[in-house]
N, C-alpha and C positions, 0 to 999 in steps of 0.2 A: 373273725379270723379270716384273713385274706386267702389262706391256703386250704380252707375247708373243702371247696369243690375238688381240688386236686387229690386230697387225701380220701375224700368220699369216693371218688371215681376209682382210685386205686384199690380200695377195700372191696367195693361192691362189684367192680368189673372183673376182678380176678386177673387171669393172664391176658384177657382181651385188652386190658389197660395198655399193654405195650406191644400188642400184635401189630406187625408191620413196621415197627421201629428198627432202625439200623443200630449197629453196635454203639456208635457214638451217642445216639439218642438215649439208649438204655443206660449207658454209663452216666449221662447227664442227669437222667431221672433218678438214678441211684444216689448221685451226689446231692440232689435237692432233697430227696427223702431222708438221707443221712443227716443233712443239716437240720431239717425239721425235728428229727428224733433227738438230736443233741440239744436243741433249744427246748423242746418239751421236757427232757430229762432235767435240765437245769431249773426250769420253772417249777417242776414238780418237787425238786429237792428244796427249793426255797419255800414253797407252800408247806411242805412237811416240817421243815426245820422251824418255820415260824409257828406252826400249830403246836409243835412239841417243845417250843422255847429253846431249841438247840441253837438257833441263830443268835440268841442272847448269851448263851453259855460259851460259845466258841469265839474267842477274840478275832476280830477281823473277818468274820464270816462273810459279810456282804462284799468285802474287798476280794476275798478268795473267789467268790462266785463271779465277780466282774472279770477277774483274771482268767477264769475258766471260759468265759464267754469269748474272750479274745484268742484263745488257743487255736481254734481251727483256721482263723484268718492268718495268724502268725505262721502256721505250718505251710499254708498255701504260698505265702510270700517267700518263705525259705526255699520251697520247691521251685518256684519261678526263678529265683536268683540262681539256684544250682543249675537249672536248665540253660539259663543265659550264659553262665560261666562255662558250662560244657560246650555250648555252641561256639563260644569264643575260642576255647582250646582247640576245637575241631578245625576252626578256620585259621588258627595260628595267630589270633589277635590277642594282644595284651592280656 
């Protein structure tokens, strides 16, 4: 797992993990951590659903999981579009 060193440091270092970080760096680390947590949650859901045969009982289970994997990216794109549109309105451009 490529992010093992990051998560290990965060768990074992406690608050020293982000000591000296500015606000932007802390927000960035929060975003990375949140992204990993979402990924882990979905993977754990699939593992449990497969073990309990729920994935076979729910029509389109794997398609639903794939759609859920795309949600964070879709939200980010929507937010970026909204910011661009707001900037254009502020500048009086189309």
